[in-house]
N, C-alpha and C positions, 0 to 999 in steps of 0.2 A: 572464381569461386575459392574461397579458401581452404587446405585442408585443414581439421582440427583432429587431434588424435587422441584419442581414449584415455585414461590413464593405466589402460592393459598393455599398452606401449610405450616404449622408453622415450625420453623425452629426448634420448641421446637422435633419435631418430631423423629430427630437425635439420642437422648440419649435414648428414649423408643424402639429405633429397633436397638442399636449399637449391642449387640451380635451377633442379626442373619443377620444384614445386616452391615458388619459392611466396615469403608469407605465410608460410603456415605454420598451425597453434596447436599447442599443446594444454592439456589443462594445468600442468604446470607454469607456461607462461601468461596463462589468465589468473592463476590463484585459484583455480577449481580444482585440487587435485580432492581433499575432501566431499565435493559435491555428488550428489547423489544422481543417476541417470537422468533423472525427468528435468534437475537444474541443468545440466548440460545440455541436453535436445533443448530446452527455452533460452540457452545462452545462443548455441549452434543457428536456431532458429531469427534470431534474434539481429544475429550478427555476419549471415548471410554464409556460413560454413557448411560444409559437408563432411561429416562424422565416416571418422577413418575407424573400426573396432574390431575384436574378437570376437566382440557380443553380439549374441541375436537378441537381445534386450532391445538394441535401440531401432530394431524392423519390427519389433512389437509394438514399442510406439510411432512406431510410422506409421501401422496399421491401425491406430487406436486414433490419430493425432493428424494423418493424412501428411503429405508433405507441405512447405520446408520441415527441417533440413535433409537432404537426400541422404543417405546410408552408405559407403563402402565396409562389404565386411567382408575380414582379411579369414579365410576359413583354412588356414593349417595350424598346425597343431607345434608350440614349441619352438615354432619359428625364430631365428635369433634376428635381434636389431641388425645385424648388415647383412642379411639374409631376405630381410623384409625389405630395408633397405633398394636389397638388387631388384625385389619382385616389383616392388612398385616403379621405378626406373626404366623396366622391361613393359610395364605392362603403363607409362606414360599416355602414348595414344590413347588406349583406349579410357583412363581415366578423363582427359580431357577430353573426348567424344562425349562421354555420359554429362560430365560439368555441362557442357557447352546446349545439351539437349540437342547434340545431331540428330537423335532418333526420329525430333517432331516431336516428343513427349519430354515434357521435365522430368528432372532425372530424380530416380526414387531410390532401387537399392542395385549396387553391382557390385556382385558375391567376386571376391578373386581368388581363386584354387592356385597354392603354392607350394 
């Protein structure tokens, strides 16, 4: 499953995590910069992406509509793109386990604190 980064995360994140998370997407790469969260939600669901965001809005959509798509919420205020990339790389095994459903349950929400 590919990661899909919300507009509150710089598109520059893609080049910093490319080796660990190839083919990750961003609202900019998919021409959805001005799309509503609801539109992004459906785009991710329809394309098999996992939303990566700072916002709780996608967790609200998950609670309303159910999965998919899964959501990774980054819980760190004011983190730089470089530090966010380092955090994602540090947590890549946790993220891969979440996305693969190693817990035996379909992935829903993973919160990463940094």
